[in-house]
C-alpha positions as CSV (number, residue, x, y, z in Angstrom):
1,M,306.9,209.7,122.4
2,G,309.1,210.9,119.8
3,A,306.6,210.6,117.2
4,Y,304.1,212.5,119.2
5,I,306.6,215.3,120.0
6,T,307.8,215.6,116.6
7,R,304.1,216.2,116.0
8,R,303.4,218.5,118.0
9,L,306.3,220.8,117.3
10,L,305.3,220.8,113.5
11,L,302.2,222.0,114.6
12,M,303.2,224.7,116.0
13,I,304.5,225.9,113.0
14,P,301.3,226.7,111.1
15,T,300.1,227.8,114.6
16,I,302.4,230.1,115.2
17,I,301.9,231.6,111.4
18,G,298.3,231.6,112.3
19,I,298.7,234.0,115.4
20,M,301.0,236.4,113.5
21,A,299.1,236.8,110.4
22,I,295.5,237.4,112.5
23,S,297.8,239.7,114.7
24,F,299.1,241.8,111.5
25,L,295.7,241.7,110.0
26,V,294.1,243.4,112.9
27,I,297.2,246.0,112.8
28,Q,296.2,246.7,109.3
29,F,292.8,247.8,109.9
30,A,293.7,249.7,113.5
31,P,293.4,253.3,113.5
32,G,296.7,255.3,114.0
33,G,300.0,254.0,113.3
34,P,303.8,255.1,113.7
35,I,303.8,257.6,111.2
36,E,300.8,258.7,112.8
37,R,302.4,259.0,116.0
38,I,305.1,261.1,114.5
39,I,302.5,263.5,112.7
40,A,300.9,264.1,116.0
41,Q,304.4,264.7,117.6
42,L,305.6,267.0,115.2
43,Q,302.1,268.8,115.4
44,G,302.3,269.0,119.4
45,T,299.2,266.7,119.9
46,D,300.8,263.3,120.9
47,V,299.3,261.9,123.8
48,S,300.9,258.1,123.5
49,A,302.3,256.6,126.7
50,T,305.9,258.0,126.3
51,A,305.7,260.9,124.0
52,R,309.4,260.6,122.8
53,I,311.3,259.7,119.7
54,S,314.6,258.4,120.5
55,G,317.6,258.6,117.9
56,G,315.9,260.0,114.8
57,G,313.3,262.6,116.4
58,G,315.7,265.3,115.6
59,D,316.0,264.4,111.9
60,F,312.3,263.9,111.4
61,Q,312.1,267.7,112.9
62,G,314.2,268.8,110.3
63,V,312.9,267.2,107.6
64,A,309.8,268.7,108.2
65,D,310.4,272.1,108.6
66,G,312.7,272.0,105.6
67,G,309.7,271.2,103.7
68,S,306.7,272.3,105.1
69,A,306.5,275.5,103.0
70,G,305.8,273.2,99.6
71,G,302.3,272.4,101.1
72,G,301.8,268.5,101.1
73,S,298.1,268.5,100.4
74,D,298.3,264.7,98.5
75,V,299.5,263.5,102.1
76,T,296.3,264.6,103.8
77,S,294.2,261.9,102.6
78,N,296.6,258.7,103.9
79,Y,297.6,260.6,107.1
80,R,295.4,262.5,109.2
81,G,296.7,265.9,110.8
82,A,299.2,265.7,108.0
83,Q,298.5,269.1,106.3
84,G,301.5,271.1,105.9
85,L,303.9,268.5,106.1
86,D,306.0,267.7,102.9
87,P,305.0,264.9,101.2
88,E,309.0,263.6,100.6
89,F,309.0,263.8,104.4
90,I,306.1,261.3,104.6
91,R,307.6,258.9,101.8
92,Q,310.6,258.7,103.8
93,L,309.0,257.7,107.3
94,E,307.4,255.4,104.8
95,V,310.6,254.0,103.6
96,Q,311.9,254.0,107.1
97,F,309.2,251.9,108.6
98,G,308.7,249.7,105.8
99,F,305.5,250.6,105.1
100,D,306.2,251.3,101.2
101,K,306.0,247.7,100.6
102,P,303.0,245.7,99.9
103,A,301.5,244.1,103.2
104,L,301.6,240.8,101.9
105,E,305.4,241.3,101.3
106,R,305.7,243.0,104.5
107,F,304.8,239.9,106.3
108,G,306.4,237.1,104.8
109,L,309.7,239.3,105.2
110,M,308.8,239.5,109.4
111,L,308.1,235.7,109.3
112,W,311.5,235.2,107.5
113,N,313.1,237.7,109.9
114,Y,311.4,235.9,112.9
115,I,312.3,232.6,112.3
116,R,315.7,233.3,112.3
117,F,314.9,235.5,115.4
118,D,315.5,238.7,113.8
119,F,313.5,241.3,115.4
120,G,315.1,244.3,114.3
121,E,314.4,247.6,116.2
122,S,312.3,249.5,118.2
123,Y,310.4,252.7,116.3
124,F,310.7,254.9,118.8
125,R,313.8,253.4,120.9
126,D,317.4,253.7,120.2
127,I,318.1,249.8,120.7
128,S,317.1,246.6,119.1
129,V,314.1,244.6,120.4
130,V,316.1,241.8,121.8
131,D,318.0,244.1,123.6
132,L,315.2,245.7,125.0
133,I,313.3,242.4,126.0
134,I,316.3,241.4,127.8
135,E,316.6,244.4,129.6
136,K,313.2,243.7,130.5
137,L,313.6,240.3,131.6
138,P,314.9,240.6,135.3
139,V,311.4,241.9,136.4
140,S,309.0,239.7,134.6
141,I,311.1,236.5,135.6
142,S,311.2,237.7,139.3
143,L,307.6,238.1,139.5
144,G,306.3,235.2,137.5
145,L,308.8,232.6,138.8
146,W,308.6,233.5,142.4
147,M,304.9,234.1,142.2
148,T,304.3,230.7,140.4
149,L,306.8,228.9,143.1
150,I,305.0,230.2,146.2
151,S,301.5,229.5,145.0
152,Y,301.9,226.1,144.1
153,L,304.1,225.4,147.2
154,I,301.2,226.7,149.7
155,S,298.2,225.7,147.4
156,I,298.6,222.4,147.0
157,P,299.3,221.3,150.5
158,L,296.7,223.5,151.6
159,G,294.2,221.9,148.8
160,V,295.3,218.5,150.0
161,R,294.5,218.9,153.7
162,K,291.0,220.6,152.9
163,A,290.0,217.2,150.9
164,M,291.2,215.1,153.6
165,K,289.2,217.7,155.9
166,D,286.4,218.0,153.4
167,G,283.5,220.0,155.5
168,S,285.4,220.0,158.9
169,R,285.7,223.7,160.5
170,F,289.3,224.1,159.0
171,D,287.5,223.4,155.4
172,V,285.2,226.3,155.8
173,W,287.1,228.8,157.5
174,T,289.8,228.4,154.8
175,S,287.7,228.4,152.5
176,G,286.1,231.6,153.6
177,V,289.6,233.2,153.5
178,I,290.1,231.7,150.0
179,V,286.8,232.9,148.4
180,V,287.4,236.8,150.0
181,G,291.3,236.5,148.7
182,Y,290.1,235.1,144.6
183,A,287.3,238.5,144.9
184,I,289.8,240.9,145.8
185,P,291.4,242.1,142.7
186,G,295.2,242.0,142.6
187,F,296.0,245.5,142.0
188,L,293.4,247.0,144.9
189,F,295.1,244.8,147.1
190,A,298.5,246.1,145.8
191,I,297.3,249.5,146.4
192,L,296.4,248.4,150.1
193,L,299.7,246.9,150.8
194,I,301.3,250.0,149.6
195,V,299.3,252.2,152.1
196,L,299.6,249.8,154.8
197,F,303.6,249.0,154.7
198,A,305.3,251.1,151.9
199,G,305.3,254.8,153.2
200,G,301.4,255.0,152.8
201,S,299.2,256.5,156.1
202,F,300.8,253.7,158.0
203,L,304.0,251.9,158.0
204,D,307.2,252.3,156.1
205,W,308.8,249.0,155.7
206,F,309.1,248.2,152.2
207,P,310.1,250.0,149.0
208,L,308.3,250.9,146.2
209,R,311.0,251.2,143.2
210,G,312.7,248.7,141.2
211,L,313.7,245.2,141.9
212,T,317.2,246.5,144.3
213,S,318.3,249.4,146.2
214,D,320.5,252.1,144.8
215,N,323.9,250.6,146.7
216,W,323.0,246.7,146.0
217,A,326.4,246.3,144.2
218,S,328.1,247.2,147.2
219,L,326.5,244.9,149.3
220,P,327.4,241.6,150.5
221,W,326.2,238.3,148.6
222,Y,323.5,237.7,151.5
223,E,322.3,241.0,152.2
224,K,322.1,241.4,148.4
225,I,319.5,238.4,148.6
226,V,317.7,240.1,151.5
227,D,317.7,243.2,149.5
228,Y,315.9,241.2,146.5
229,F,313.2,239.5,148.0
230,W,312.8,242.7,150.3
231,H,311.6,244.6,147.2
232,L,309.7,241.8,146.0
233,A,307.7,241.1,149.1
234,L,304.7,243.2,148.5
235,P,304.7,242.3,144.6
236,L,304.2,238.9,145.0
237,T,301.9,239.3,147.8
238,A,299.4,241.1,145.7
239,M,300.1,239.0,142.9
240,A,299.7,235.3,144.6
241,L,296.4,236.0,146.3
242,S,294.4,235.1,143.2
243,A,296.2,232.3,141.7
244,F,296.6,231.1,145.4
245,A,292.6,230.9,145.9
246,T,292.5,229.4,142.1
247,T,295.2,226.5,142.5
248,T,294.0,225.9,146.3
249,L,290.3,224.8,145.0
250,L,291.5,223.1,141.8
251,T,293.8,220.7,144.1
252,K,291.1,220.2,146.7
253,N,288.1,219.2,144.1
254,S,290.6,217.0,142.0
255,F,291.7,215.1,145.3
256,L,288.0,214.8,146.5
257,D,286.9,213.4,142.9
258,E,290.1,210.8,143.2
259,I,289.3,209.6,146.9
260,R,285.4,209.1,146.1
261,K,286.5,206.7,143.3
262,Q,286.5,202.6,143.8
263,Y,289.9,202.2,143.7
264,V,290.6,204.6,146.8
265,M,287.8,202.2,148.6
266,T,289.5,199.0,147.5
267,A,293.2,200.0,148.6
268,R,291.7,201.0,151.9
269,A,289.8,197.7,152.1
270,K,293.0,195.9,151.5
271,G,294.3,197.6,155.0
272,L,296.4,200.3,153.4
273,T,297.5,203.5,155.3
274,E,295.3,206.5,155.0
275,R,298.6,208.1,153.8
276,S,299.2,205.1,151.6
277,V,296.2,205.5,149.8
278,L,296.7,209.5,149.7
279,Y,300.5,209.5,148.3
280,R,300.8,206.6,146.5
281,H,297.3,206.3,144.5
282,V,295.2,209.2,144.6
283,F,298.0,211.8,144.7
284,R,299.7,211.0,141.4
285,N,296.0,210.9,139.4
286,A,294.6,214.0,141.4
287,M,297.7,216.2,140.5
288,L,297.5,215.5,136.9
289,I,294.5,218.5,136.3
290,V,296.9,220.5,138.4
291,I,300.0,219.9,135.9
292,A,297.4,220.8,133.2
293,G,296.5,224.2,134.3
294,F,300.1,224.7,135.3
295,P,301.6,226.5,131.5
296,G,298.1,229.2,131.6
297,A,298.9,230.3,134.9
298,F,302.9,230.3,134.4
299,I,302.4,232.4,131.2
300,S,299.9,234.7,132.7
301,S,301.9,235.5,135.6
302,F,304.9,235.9,133.5
303,F,303.7,238.2,131.2
304,A,300.2,239.5,131.1
305,G,299.0,239.2,134.8
306,S,301.8,241.5,135.8
307,L,301.2,244.7,134.0
308,L,299.3,246.4,136.9
309,I,301.3,245.1,139.7
310,E,304.6,246.5,137.5
311,T,303.1,250.2,137.1
312,I,302.1,250.0,140.3
313,F,305.4,249.1,141.8
314,S,307.4,250.8,139.2
315,L,308.8,247.8,138.3
316,D,310.1,248.1,134.5
317,G,308.7,244.2,133.2
318,L,307.6,242.9,129.9
319,G,303.9,243.6,131.0
320,L,304.6,247.4,130.6
321,L,306.6,247.0,127.8
322,G,303.7,245.2,125.5
323,F,301.4,248.2,127.0
324,E,303.5,250.6,126.0
325,S,304.4,249.2,122.6
326,V,300.8,248.6,121.7
327,I,300.0,252.5,122.9
328,N,302.6,253.8,121.0
329,R,302.5,251.6,117.9
330,D,305.9,250.2,118.6
331,Y,304.8,247.6,115.8
332,P,308.4,245.6,116.1
333,V,308.1,244.9,119.7
334,V,304.7,244.3,119.9
335,F,305.0,241.9,117.2
336,A,308.5,240.1,118.5
337,T,306.9,240.3,122.2
338,L,303.8,238.3,120.9
339,Y,305.8,235.8,118.9
340,I,308.3,234.8,121.5
341,F,305.3,234.8,124.0
342,S,303.3,232.4,121.9
343,L,306.3,230.1,120.9
344,M,307.0,229.7,124.7
345,G,303.3,229.0,125.3
346,L,303.3,226.3,122.8
347,L,306.7,225.1,124.3
348,V,305.3,225.1,127.7
349,N,302.4,223.2,126.9
350,L,304.5,220.3,125.2
351,A,306.5,220.3,128.0
352,S,303.4,219.8,130.1
353,D,302.0,216.9,128.6
354,I,305.7,215.0,128.7
355,T,305.5,215.7,132.3
356,Y,302.0,213.8,132.3
357,T,303.8,210.9,131.6
358,V,306.4,210.9,133.8
359,I,304.1,211.3,136.7
360,D,301.6,208.9,135.2
361,P,303.6,206.3,132.8
362,R,299.7,204.7,132.0
363,I,299.4,207.6,129.6
364,D,300.3,207.0,125.9
365,F,300.1,210.3,123.3
366,E,301.7,207.9,120.7
367,T,298.1,206.3,120.5
368,R,296.3,209.7,120.6
369,E,295.2,211.6,117.7
370,V,296.7,215.3,117.7
């Protein structure tokens, strides 16, 4: 197993480089950029997600005002809307953002910094990228971790029960509920929950903003726990709906495939109880496919899957951060989050393979070609 883990770790290096290279290449051909955004702000035409420049914005305005009378026609071909701005001002922006260097040099420097987990500072926020990500982590950890746990704790027992009662009335009506749940988009269900339970047209039982109340620090420890889950109740319910359906059906179908195999009939013929057959023989094999889907489900719910939910419930997490960073062309945040998410995804997939061998020792990755 050690050799397999070593090979997988070594393969992560070209994989990460490939992901970053493709993303960096796409960015080079994408219209707009941080300099264009600053020009748009100075011209009063910026419509980005967060139209502000923290820290250095005043300096940019001063340079622009001081040199605008000198023309600037030689920068109009490179930056749309730059008419009337001093070319020296544009060059200062290029130096600050590193665009005065060739693209290949910038990419190599970025990789060298990322290897040392040096992600620099946000272009438009007066904060380092690491501190910015840490600031948003509590929301994403709360949503992703609890959603995944709740989904699996409900879906696996329900899927096993549906497999044992295949074709029964219980299986039919629960399947109907699951299909309806899968068909309803999470953000629409979130809006329905707000209308019904969060001060919409009916009840006002749950809050709509943040993970905790304003007086959370002064609450006793047990009330802090209650307050925390009180704020998470509606977002988690909205997020778990489709994941709950998917995992339940996956578990049911996996168990049905195993139950119909020859070794199960042999175990029953030997006189083993149905419970013993299910949990000593079927469960270990059937759960492999469920475990295989765990990394994707976890990563999706942890990062990408929470964007709309974070927006609807005013939760400032990594999903919203990534979206705003792309819209605002905040490249250090975009590339840093992509690097971290990709690395975590690869590591979680490796952990999933290791879990395979714990559940079923018959699986030997050492004899497998990666």
